[in-house]
C-alpha positions in Angstrom: 16.7 -16.1 32.2 13.0 -15.2 31.9 10.9 -12.2 30.6 9.1 -10.3 33.1 6.2 -8.0 32.5 5.5 -5.0 34.9 2.6 -2.7 34.8 2.9 1.2 35.5 0.5 4.0 35.8 1.3 7.4 34.2 1.0 10.1 36.9 0.0 12.7 34.5 -3.0 11.1 32.7 -3.7 7.9 34.9 -3.2 5.6 31.9 -1.5 2.3 32.3 1.3 0.9 30.3 3.6 -2.3 30.5 7.3 -2.6 30.2 9.2 -5.7 29.7 12.6 -6.9 31.1 14.8 -10.0 30.6 15.9 -11.0 34.1 17.7 -13.9 35.9 17.5 -15.1 39.3 20.8 -14.9 41.4 21.5 -16.0 45.0 22.5 -13.2 47.4 23.2 -13.2 51.1 19.5 -12.2 51.5 18.2 -14.9 49.4 17.3 -15.2 45.8 16.8 -12.0 43.8 15.9 -11.1 40.4 18.6 -9.2 38.4 17.8 -7.2 35.3 19.8 -8.2 32.2 18.2 -6.1 29.6 15.3 -3.7 29.3 13.2 -4.7 26.5 11.1 -1.4 26.5 7.3 -0.9 26.3 7.0 -2.0 22.5 8.1 -5.7 23.0 5.6 -7.5 21.0 6.6 -11.2 21.1 3.8 -13.3 22.1 3.6 -14.5 25.6 3.7 -18.2 24.6 7.1 -17.7 23.0 8.8 -15.9 26.0 10.3 -19.1 27.3 11.7 -20.2 24.0 13.2 -16.7 23.4 14.7 -16.4 26.8 16.3 -20.0 26.6 17.7 -19.3 23.2 19.3 -16.0 24.4 20.8 -17.8 27.2 22.2 -20.5 24.9 23.9 -17.8 22.6 25.2 -15.9 25.4 26.6 -18.9 27.2 28.0 -20.4 23.9 25.6 -23.5 24.1 24.4 -25.4 21.0 20.8 -25.5 20.2 19.7 -29.0 20.1 16.3 -28.3 18.9 15.8 -25.4 16.1 13.4 -22.6 16.9 11.3 -20.5 14.5 13.2 -18.1 12.4 11.7 -15.0 14.0 12.6 -16.2 17.5 16.1 -17.0 16.3 16.7 -13.6 14.8 15.2 -11.9 17.9 17.3 -13.8 20.3 20.5 -13.1 18.3 19.7 -9.4 18.2 19.1 -9.4 22.1 22.3 -11.4 22.7 24.4 -8.9 20.8 23.0 -6.1 22.8 23.7 -8.0 26.1 27.3 -8.6 25.1 27.8 -5.2 23.9 26.4 -3.5 27.0 28.4 -5.6 29.2 31.6 -4.5 27.1 30.7 -0.9 27.0 30.5 -1.1 31.0 34.0 -2.6 31.1 36.2 -1.6 28.2 39.8 -2.6 28.3 42.0 0.5 29.1 44.4 1.6 26.4 47.4 1.0 28.4 46.2 -2.6 29.2 45.4 -3.7 25.8 48.7 -5.2 25.0 49.4 -6.6 28.4 49.2 -10.4 28.5 46.0 -12.1 29.7 46.3 -15.8 30.0 43.2 -18.1 30.0 42.6 -21.7 29.8 40.2 -22.0 26.9 38.7 -24.4 24.3 40.3 -23.7 21.0 37.7 -25.6 19.1 34.9 -23.1 20.5 36.5 -20.2 18.8 34.0 -18.2 16.7 34.0 -14.7 15.0 30.7 -12.6 14.4 29.4 -9.2 13.9 32.1 -8.5 11.2 31.5 -4.9 10.2 33.4 -2.3 8.2 35.4 0.4 10.2 37.9 2.0 8.1 35.9 4.5 6.1 33.6 5.1 9.0 36.5 6.3 11.3 37.8 8.6 8.6 34.3 10.2 8.0 33.6 10.5 11.7 36.8 12.1 12.5 36.3 14.9 9.8 32.6 15.5 10.9 33.8 15.9 14.4 36.7 18.3 13.2 34.2 20.3 11.3 32.2 20.2 14.6 29.1 19.5 12.6 27.6 17.4 15.3 27.9 20.4 17.8 26.1 22.7 15.2 23.4 20.3 14.8 23.0 20.2 18.6 22.7 23.9 18.5 20.0 23.7 16.0 17.9 21.6 18.3 18.8 18.1 17.2 18.7 15.6 20.1 21.3 12.7 20.3 19.2 10.0 18.3 18.8 12.5 15.6 22.4 13.7 15.7 23.4 10.0 15.3 21.0 9.3 12.6 22.2 12.5 10.7 25.8 11.4 10.9 24.8 7.8 9.9 23.1 9.2 6.9 25.9 11.2 5.8 28.5 8.5 6.4 26.2 6.1 4.4 26.1 8.6 1.5 29.9 8.6 1.3 30.5 5.0 1.9 27.6 3.2 0.5 25.6 5.7 -1.6 22.1 4.5 -2.4 18.4 5.1 -1.3 17.4 6.0 2.2 15.8 2.5 2.4 19.2 0.9 1.4 21.0 3.5 3.8 18.8 1.9 6.7 19.7 -1.4 6.1 23.4 -0.5 5.8 23.5 1.2 9.2 21.9 -1.8 10.8 23.9 -4.6 9.3 27.2 -3.6 7.7 29.0 -0.8 9.5 30.7 -0.4 12.7 29.9 3.4 12.9 27.6 2.9 15.8 30.6 1.1 17.7 32.8 4.3 17.2 30.0 6.6 18.4 28.8 4.6 21.3 25.5 4.4 19.7 23.1 1.5 18.8 21.7 1.4 15.2 19.7 -1.8 15.5 16.6 -0.2 16.8 16.9 2.6 14.4 13.8 3.0 12.4 13.5 3.6 8.7 11.3 6.5 9.4 13.9 8.4 11.4 16.2 8.0 8.6 13.8 10.0 6.3 12.8 12.4 8.9 16.4 13.3 9.9 16.7 14.1 6.2 13.8 16.6 6.5 15.3 18.1 9.6 18.8 18.7 7.8 16.7 20.3 4.8 14.8 22.7 7.1 18.1 24.0 8.4 19.9 24.1 5.0 20.9 27.9 5.1 22.4 27.8 8.6 24.3 24.7 8.0 25.8 25.9 4.6 26.7 29.2 6.3 28.2 27.5 9.2 30.3 25.1 7.0 31.5 27.9 4.9 32.8 29.7 7.8 34.2 26.7 9.7 36.0 25.5 6.5 37.5 28.9 5.9 39.0 28.7 9.5 40.2 25.2 9.3 41.9 25.3 5.8 42.6 29.1 5.4 40.3 29.3 2.4 40.2 32.4 0.3 37.2 33.4 -1.7 39.1 35.5 -4.4 37.5 33.3 -7.3 33.9 31.8 -7.2 32.9 29.1 -9.7 29.3 28.7 -10.7 27.7 26.0 -12.7 24.3 23.8 -13.0 23.8 20.2 -13.5 20.7 18.1 -13.6 19.7 14.5 -12.6 16.7 12.4 -13.5 13.9 10.7 -11.6 12.7 7.1 -11.3 9.0 7.4 -11.7 6.8 10.1 -13.1 7.8 13.0 -10.6 4.2 14.1 -10.8 4.2 15.0 -7.1 7.2 17.2 -7.4 6.5 20.7 -9.0 10.3 20.9 -9.9 10.3 17.9 -12.0 10.1 18.9 -15.8 11.2 17.2 -19.0 14.3 18.9 -20.5 17.7 18.4 -21.9 19.4 15.9 -19.8 23.3 16.1 -19.1 23.1 12.2 -18.7 21.2 11.6 -21.9 17.9 10.8 -20.0 15.6 13.2 -21.6 13.0 10.5 -21.3 12.8 11.0 -17.5 11.6 14.2 -15.6 14.6 16.2 -14.4 15.6 18.4 -11.6 18.6 20.9 -11.6 21.3 21.5 -9.0 23.0 24.7 -8.9 26.4 24.9 -7.1 28.7 27.8 -6.3 32.2 26.7 -5.2 35.6 28.2 -4.4 38.8 27.2 -6.0 39.6 24.8 -3.4 36.5 22.7 -4.3 34.4 23.5 -1.3 30.7 24.4 -2.0 29.6 27.7 -0.8 25.9 27.6 -1.7 23.6 25.2 -3.6 20.0 25.5 -4.8 17.5 23.0 -6.3 15.8 24.3 -9.3 13.2 23.2 -11.9 14.4 20.6 -14.4 13.7 22.8 -17.5 14.9 26.2 -16.0 16.8 28.5 -18.1 20.3 28.6 -16.8 21.3 32.3 -17.4 18.4 33.6 -15.2 19.8 31.6 -12.0 23.0 33.5 -11.4 21.6 36.7 -9.9 19.4 34.6 -7.5 22.2 32.6 -6.0 25.3 34.9 -6.0 23.9 38.0 -3.9 24.7 37.3 -0.1 27.5 34.9 -0.5 30.2 37.6 -0.8 30.8 39.2 2.7 34.4 40.1 2.0 35.4 43.7 1.4 36.6 42.8 -2.2 34.1 41.0 -4.4 35.3 37.7 -5.9 36.0 36.8 -9.6 33.1 34.8 -10.9 33.6 32.1 -13.4 30.9 30.6 -15.7 30.6 28.6 -18.8 29.0 29.9 -22.1 25.4 28.6 -20.9 25.4 31.3 -18.2 27.7 33.9 -19.7 24.9 35.9 -21.5 25.3 39.5 -22.3 22.5 40.1 -19.6 24.6 38.3 -16.9 27.7 40.0 -18.1 26.0 43.4 -17.6 24.5 42.4 -14.2 28.1 41.2 -13.0 29.6 44.6 -14.0 26.7 46.6 -12.5 27.2 44.8 -9.3 31.0 45.3 -9.1 32.0 41.6 -9.9 35.0 40.7 -11.8 34.2 37.9 -14.2 35.6 35.3 -16.6 33.1 33.7 -18.9 33.1 31.8 -22.2 32.1 33.8 -25.1 28.8 32.7 -26.8 30.2 33.8 -30.3 29.2 31.4 -33.0 31.7 32.3 -35.7 35.3 32.8 -34.4 37.4 35.0 -36.3 41.1 34.9 -35.2 42.4 38.3 -35.3 45.2 38.8 -37.8 48.7 38.8 -36.4 47.6 37.7 -33.0 50.5 36.1 -31.0 49.4 32.7 -29.4 51.5 31.7 -26.4 51.4 28.4 -24.9 49.5 28.4 -21.5 49.2 24.6 -20.8 51.1 21.6 -22.2 51.2 18.0 -21.3 51.3 14.5 -22.7 47.5 14.9 -23.9 47.1 18.5 -25.3 48.8 21.8 -26.0 46.7 24.8 -25.3 47.7 28.3 -26.7 46.1 31.7 -26.0 46.3 35.3 -27.3 44.6 38.3 -25.7 43.2 41.7 -27.1 40.9 44.4 -26.0 37.6 45.1 -27.6 35.5 48.2 -28.0 33.4 47.6 -24.8 36.4 47.8 -22.5 36.8 44.0 -22.0 39.5 41.6 -22.8 39.0 38.7 -25.0 41.2 35.5 -24.8 41.4 33.4 -27.9 42.3 29.8 -26.9 43.1 26.9 -28.9 43.2 23.3 -27.7 44.7 20.5 -29.5 42.6 18.0 -27.8 39.5 19.9 -28.5 40.5 20.3 -32.1 40.7 16.5 -32.4 37.6 16.0 -30.7 35.6 18.5 -32.7 37.1 17.4 -36.0 36.1 13.8 -35.3 32.6 15.0 -34.5 32.4 17.1 -37.7 33.8 14.4 -40.0 31.3 11.8 -38.5 28.2 14.3 -39.0 29.7 15.3 -42.5 29.7 11.6 -43.5 26.3 11.1 -42.3 25.0 14.0 -44.1 26.6 13.2 -47.3 25.2 9.7 -46.9 21.8 11.1 -46.7 22.1 13.3 -49.7 23.3 10.3 -51.6 20.2 8.5 -50.6 18.0 11.3 -51.9 20.0 11.3 -55.3 19.5 7.6 -55.6 16.0 7.8 -55.0 15.6 9.8 -58.1 16.4 6.5 -60.3 14.2 4.2 -58.3 10.6 3.2 -59.3 8.8 4.7 -56.4 11.5 7.1 -55.3 10.9 10.7 -54.5 11.3 12.8 -57.6 9.0 15.7 -57.4 10.8 19.1 -57.2 9.0 20.4 -53.9 9.2 17.0 -52.3 13.0 16.7 -52.9 13.5 20.3 -51.5 11.5 19.5 -48.4 13.5 16.3 -47.8 16.8 18.3 -48.2 15.6 21.0 -46.0 14.9 18.5 -43.2 18.4 17.1 -43.5 19.8 20.7 -43.1 17.7 21.0 -40.1 18.8 17.7 -38.7 22.6 18.2 -39.4 22.7 22.0 -39.0 26.2 21.9 -37.3 27.7 20.8 -40.6 25.1 21.7 -43.2 26.2 25.3 -43.3 29.5 24.0 -44.7 27.9 22.5 -47.7 26.4 24.1 -51.0 23.6 21.9 -52.2 22.2 22.4 -55.6 18.8 20.7 -56.8 18.7 20.6 -60.8 15.0 20.6 -62.2 13.8 19.1 -65.4 11.7 21.7 -66.9 9.8 19.2 -69.0 8.6 16.7 -66.3 8.8 19.1 -63.5 11.0 16.5 -61.5 14.3 16.7 -60.2 16.9 15.3 -62.6 20.1 15.6 -60.3 21.2 16.7 -56.7 24.8 17.9 -56.5 26.8 19.2 -53.6 30.2 20.5 -52.6 31.9 22.0 -49.5 32.3 25.7 -49.1 35.7 27.0 -48.3 35.6 28.1 -44.8 38.2 28.6 -42.1 38.7 25.6 -39.8 37.5 26.9 -36.1 38.0 23.5 -34.6 39.6 23.6 -31.1 39.1 27.5 -30.7 37.0 29.2 -28.0 37.0 32.7 -26.6 37.0 33.9 -23.0 35.5 37.3 -22.0 36.8 39.1 -18.9 36.8 42.7 -17.3 40.2 41.9 -15.7 41.9 44.3 -18.0 45.2 44.1 -16.3 45.6 40.4 -16.5 47.4 38.5 -19.1 46.3 35.7 -21.4 47.7 33.0 -19.2 46.2 34.4 -16.0 42.9 34.5 -17.4 42.9 31.2 -18.8 44.2 29.7 -15.4 41.1 31.4 -13.6 38.8 29.9 -16.2 40.5 26.5 -15.9 39.4 26.3 -12.2 35.7 25.7 -13.5 36.8 22.2 -14.2 36.7 21.8 -10.4 32.9 22.3 -10.4 32.6 19.6 -13.3 34.8 17.3 -11.2 32.5 17.9 -8.1 29.3 17.2 -10.2 31.1 14.0 -11.6 31.9 12.9 -8.1 28.4 13.6 -6.7 26.8 11.4 -9.4 29.3 8.5 -9.6 30.7 8.4 -6.1 27.9 10.0 -3.8 24.8 8.4 -5.3 23.3 11.9 -6.5 21.5 9.9 -9.4 18.8 8.6 -9.9 16.3 10.1 -7.6 13.7 7.7 -6.2 11.7 10.2 -4.2 8.6 11.5 -5.7 7.8 14.4 -3.1 9.5 17.8 -3.5 11.1 18.2 0.0 12.2 14.7 0.0 13.9 15.2 -3.3 15.5 18.4 -2.1 16.7 16.6 1.0 18.2 13.8 -1.0 20.3 16.2 -3.1 21.1 18.3 0.2 22.6 15.5 1.8 24.8 14.6 -1.3 26.1 18.4 -1.0 26.8 17.9 2.7 28.7 14.6 2.0 30.9 16.3 -0.6 31.8 18.9 2.1 33.2 16.2 4.2 34.7 14.3 1.1 36.4 17.6 -0.1 37.9 18.0 3.5 39.3 14.4 3.4 40.7 15.0 -0.1 42.6 18.2 1.0 44.2 16.5 4.0 45.3 13.5 2.0 46.6 15.6 -0.9 48.9 17.5 1.6 50.5 14.1 2.3 50.7 13.2 -1.5 47.6 10.8 -1.5 45.7 11.9 -4.6 43.7 8.9 -5.3 39.9 9.3 -6.3 37.4 9.0 -3.4 36.2 5.7 -5.0 39.7 4.1 -4.6 40.1 5.4 -1.0 36.7 4.2 -0.1 37.4 0.7 -1.5 40.7 0.6 0.3 39.4 1.4 3.7 36.4 -0.9 3.3 38.6 -3.9 3.8 39.4 -2.9 7.4 37.0 -4.6 9.9 36.0 -4.8 13.3 35.2 -8.3 14.7 33.7 -9.9 17.8 35.4 -13.0 18.8 34.1 -15.6 21.2 35.9 -18.6 22.9 34.7 -20.8 25.8 36.9 -21.1 29.0 37.5 -24.1 30.8 34.9 -23.1 33.6 32.2 -23.0 31.1 31.9 -19.2 30.8 32.4 -17.5 27.4 34.9 -14.7 26.7 33.7 -12.2 24.1 36.3 -9.7 22.7 35.2 -6.9 20.4 38.3 -5.5 18.5 39.5 -3.9 15.3 41.6 -6.0 13.1 45.1 -5.2 12.7 45.4 -2.7 9.7 47.5 -3.4 6.6 49.9 -1.1 5.0 47.5 0.7 2.7 45.2 1.4 5.8 48.1 2.7 7.8 49.1 5.0 5.3 45.9 6.7 4.9 45.3 6.8 8.9 48.7 8.3 9.4 48.1 11.0 6.8 44.9 12.0 8.6 46.4 11.9 12.1 44.1 9.2 13.1 44.7 5.9 15.3 45.3 2.8 13.1 43.0 0.7 15.2 39.8 2.8 15.4 37.3 2.1 18.2 37.6 0.6 21.8 38.5 -2.9 22.8 35.9 -4.5 25.0 36.3 -7.9 26.8 33.1 -9.5 28.2 32.9 -12.8 30.4 29.5 -14.1 30.5 
């Protein structure tokens, strides 16, 4: 083998350029001829003085020979990469037909020469790729003007977000070194540039509205989805870095307790089957109530508008009036602070399990709405625990103020003591209203002589909350069941953050940040499709469990030397275990993904 350089002239601009090929000399009936083994392209940049060492090392690897004299690391890596391409191309030209894969093929081989290499995961990749093709997302991208390399990169980025969620830089490494996804697609990720990984994210973001509308219609058709109820909620996630180049990055109240970092908000509209309908990236400090009227219009194309479900943060009086004026039915959490249970209200059980009992009662109000009063035993235990903890802290701080009255340098002046108590009431305002605090003043010295407190008699509201709705003909259980679907949005956000790498955001530019979040939403479309299909067969594990199970199924290249000195290369998926087979069968997929290829060199 040797490397040959050929100079060409561009007919359009008369510029010259060079291409490089790995060739070998072969004897033919018409004499010696040069046979091209691999086209190295025009960007081949190995110095000319290393060409011979590189070609010799490639020949050694392909023919299974041992290297007697070590070569520089960069030549070794390049030689192994190019040798893999040679073996793979020969295998793609002559794949083993399915009906011949189990037929005997006897060869005389050297057992001690057996080697295994290119061990790549294939289980999760085959599942994700099958769902992408079922959604026909690849065809949609082609219709949007994506060429084949960009379609392959887009599928690679989405698959990586589901199976190895990380930054785009880590995604690039995963696609090149750890996955057999390119085997399944008849693609080649080794020459994939990191720049293409970033650019395909930008391309997906530019077509966001068309892709979301397409997936909405396609999922409705595939899974017979109905949009009778829409769930709306927001979450936020934090940046690694200052975020100063992103106008949406602002400090605010972090749902992950990371208020020390700039935030960005993701708004999500979903149906009751867990499929996203529309998403929007907003400022990190945005007021939640004002977002509903921007995202909801345009999503309801059915003749009957759906029921909209939101939590208390979005269920303001203004939003309730807007929903009513625009013909939407709604179920929202009331923003009432002081809950007074109506006398004589009958509370019926609406949910009961090993962890909690939820009871609910319903009544109409003067504005024509229905109010559903709910009580959860689990919520009561949680709220009582929080109250007890804060009550204990509040009383400990009051005790410190009282003790300071008898210390040498303690605060004793009446005005200063009132100021300290006022600060404590502000700090512990959730429980301070339950206390009556009295400060006794010594008229002679003008100092405080004592601080006393006692709890006011108040009804315990722990565990109660109120739902508001204009579904006047619905019962308490029906309204509660509709509201309970809002937990699906919370599950989606939890999955995106913990299983799909939504957080943290490393990008500092606005459109790159938006692209990162949009890829996560697209990945969730695929994840939910997989979940729905598995659930129909009784498999209800979390995505993290399914992903871990499938990650142990591999695709391997095995090489062994024949008695005539030639080397047999077999690229094949390992035999699946029972845990793999169960998932494949539930999804209607072959248990050995990918083709079997056999190459003799």
